[in-house]
C-alpha positions as CSV (number, residue, x, y, z in Angstrom):
1,M,134.7,82.0,88.3
2,K,134.4,80.7,84.6
3,D,131.1,82.9,84.2
4,K,132.7,86.0,85.5
5,S,133.4,88.8,83.1
6,K,137.0,90.1,82.9
7,E,136.3,93.1,85.0
8,D,134.3,91.0,87.9
9,L,137.3,88.5,87.7
10,A,140.0,91.5,88.3
11,R,137.6,93.0,91.4
12,F,137.3,89.2,92.5
13,Y,141.5,88.8,92.4
14,N,142.1,92.2,93.8
15,Q,139.7,91.5,96.9
16,R,141.9,91.7,100.0
17,S,141.5,90.0,103.5
18,D,143.2,87.8,106.1
19,K,140.7,85.3,106.7
20,Y,139.5,83.2,103.5
21,S,137.2,80.2,103.3
22,L,138.3,77.5,100.7
23,V,137.2,74.5,99.2
24,F,139.3,71.9,97.3
25,N,137.4,70.1,94.8
26,D,139.3,66.5,94.7
27,N,139.3,64.9,91.3
28,E,140.7,61.4,90.2
29,L,144.1,63.0,90.5
30,H,143.8,62.9,94.5
31,L,146.0,65.8,94.5
32,F,144.9,67.2,98.0
33,K,145.5,63.2,99.7
34,S,144.3,64.1,103.4
35,A,143.3,67.3,105.7
36,T,146.7,66.7,107.5
37,H,148.5,66.7,104.3
38,I,146.8,70.2,103.2
39,V,147.6,71.7,106.9
40,K,151.3,70.8,106.5
41,Q,151.7,72.4,103.0
42,F,149.8,75.5,104.6
43,L,152.5,75.6,107.5
44,L,155.4,75.0,105.6
45,C,154.6,77.8,102.9
46,N,157.3,80.4,103.4
47,D,155.2,83.2,101.3
48,L,152.4,82.9,104.0
49,T,152.3,83.6,107.4
50,I,149.5,81.4,108.9
51,V,148.0,82.2,112.4
52,Y,145.0,80.0,112.3
53,I,144.0,77.1,109.7
54,A,141.4,74.4,110.1
55,C,140.7,71.7,107.4
56,I,138.4,68.7,107.1
57,M,137.3,66.1,104.1
58,H,133.7,66.1,103.5
59,D,133.4,62.7,102.2
60,R,129.6,62.0,103.3
61,D,128.1,64.8,101.9
62,F,124.7,64.3,100.0
63,D,123.5,66.3,97.0
64,D,120.2,68.6,98.1
65,E,118.6,67.7,94.7
66,T,119.6,64.5,93.4
67,H,120.3,62.6,97.2
68,Q,123.8,61.6,95.6
69,L,126.9,61.2,97.4
70,K,128.7,64.2,96.6
71,T,132.2,64.2,95.3
72,K,135.1,64.0,98.3
73,H,136.3,67.6,98.9
74,F,138.2,69.7,101.6
75,H,136.9,72.6,103.4
76,I,139.7,75.0,104.8
77,V,139.6,78.1,107.1
78,L,142.4,80.1,107.2
79,Q,143.6,83.2,109.0
80,L,146.7,84.8,107.8
81,G,149.2,87.1,109.2
82,Q,148.7,89.8,106.7
83,I,146.2,91.0,104.3
84,C,146.6,89.1,101.2
85,R,145.0,89.4,97.6
86,V,142.6,86.8,96.5
87,G,145.1,86.4,93.4
88,T,147.9,86.0,95.8
89,I,146.3,83.3,97.8
90,L,145.1,81.2,94.8
91,N,148.4,81.5,92.9
92,R,150.2,80.0,96.5
93,I,147.5,77.3,96.7
94,C,148.3,76.3,92.7
95,D,152.0,76.3,93.4
96,M,152.0,74.3,96.5
97,F,149.4,71.4,95.4
98,H,150.4,71.4,91.6
99,C,146.6,72.2,90.5
100,N,144.4,74.7,88.5
101,E,142.1,77.4,89.9
102,N,139.0,75.9,88.9
103,Q,139.5,73.2,91.5
104,I,139.3,75.7,94.1
105,S,136.6,78.1,95.6
106,I,137.7,80.6,97.5
107,E,136.3,83.7,99.4
108,K,136.8,86.1,102.2
109,C,135.7,84.9,105.4
110,N,133.5,87.3,107.6
111,S,133.6,84.8,110.9
112,L,136.2,82.5,111.5
113,C,134.1,80.9,114.1
114,M,131.1,80.3,112.1
115,Q,133.3,78.5,109.0
116,S,134.9,76.7,111.5
117,R,131.8,75.4,112.8
118,Y,130.5,74.9,109.4
119,L,133.4,72.2,108.8
120,M,131.6,70.1,111.2
121,H,128.2,71.2,110.0
122,L,127.2,72.1,113.6
123,D,124.7,74.5,113.0
124,D,123.3,72.9,109.7
125,F,121.0,69.9,110.7
126,D,119.9,68.9,107.5
127,K,123.4,67.9,106.6
128,T,125.8,65.1,107.5
129,E,127.4,66.3,110.7
130,Y,131.2,65.6,111.1
131,F,133.1,65.1,114.3
132,L,135.4,67.1,116.0
133,S,138.3,64.8,115.5
134,E,138.2,64.7,111.7
135,V,139.0,68.4,111.9
136,V,142.8,68.9,111.5
137,T,143.9,72.4,112.7
138,N,147.2,74.4,114.1
139,D,145.3,75.5,117.0
140,D,143.2,72.9,119.1
141,N,142.3,75.6,121.6
142,V,140.6,78.0,119.2
143,L,138.8,75.0,117.5
144,K,137.4,73.7,120.6
145,R,136.0,77.2,121.7
146,Y,134.7,77.6,118.4
147,Y,133.0,74.2,118.9
148,S,131.2,74.6,122.2
149,L,130.0,78.2,121.6
150,V,126.2,77.9,122.5
151,I,123.7,78.0,119.6
152,V,120.7,80.3,119.8
153,R,117.9,79.5,117.3
154,D,114.9,81.5,118.6
155,L,113.6,84.3,121.2
156,H,113.0,81.0,123.5
157,D,116.7,80.3,123.5
158,I,118.1,83.9,123.8
159,I,116.0,83.7,127.4
160,S,117.3,80.6,128.4
161,V,121.0,81.6,127.5
162,V,120.7,85.4,129.1
163,K,119.5,83.9,132.4
164,R,122.0,80.9,132.1
165,F,124.6,83.5,132.0
166,N,123.1,85.6,134.7
167,Y,122.4,88.8,132.3
168,D,126.1,88.9,132.1
169,L,126.6,90.7,128.5
170,E,130.4,90.1,128.4
171,T,129.8,86.4,129.1
172,I,127.0,86.1,126.5
173,M,129.2,87.7,124.1
174,E,132.0,85.5,124.5
175,N,129.8,82.1,124.7
176,V,127.0,82.5,122.0
177,A,127.3,82.0,118.1
178,H,125.9,84.6,116.0
179,Y,126.0,86.9,118.7
180,D,125.6,89.9,116.4
181,K,122.5,88.4,114.9
182,W,120.7,88.3,118.4
183,R,122.2,91.4,119.7
184,K,119.2,93.5,119.9
185,Y,117.1,90.8,121.7
186,I,119.6,90.2,124.2
187,N,120.8,93.8,124.7
188,D,117.0,94.4,125.5
189,L,116.7,91.5,127.8
190,I,119.6,93.0,129.9
191,I,118.4,96.2,129.9
192,N,114.9,95.5,131.2
193,Y,116.2,93.2,133.9
194,N,118.6,95.9,135.3
195,R,115.9,98.5,135.4
196,K,114.0,96.3,137.3
197,P,113.7,97.2,141.0
198,R,115.6,95.1,143.5
199,L,114.2,94.1,146.9
């Protein structure tokens, strides 16, 4: 945020959403303590209605360029009960944890599922994988659902998945991560399957 102009910062702070992805960069002050502590603080905050929160400490990540161990940091996926401005969320977090904005990275979250999966690096094979048990959440059922989704990497996977779920679009939509990315191919396979004459 340091490199943004005043106009860019104003636009950034005024963005609105009910879903956010955050990174807390810990430093020698150890303000954030643990993922459990972070989740509890959010759930105790009277100013924010938390629908879903998931948090993990990443302490085994390596820098892609230097191959050095990265500084410990926390990833948080957050769904609120109301739409809030980025600036409002940042102010609440700074008050809760007595920290500065430069210790927090925040962006609107397009997919709670994919961001929750990122907490464990499930779809990032070049990164250190973290365990489901390391994620602290207020809703284990939602997190486990996101964790169990089928990942499609190529057209061969699509064909297998469509057959596996018996060409049922609704079941495929519920069980395939990144469904939107593969929607056209999946729909084409189902349409072609349904056009075939049955004996």
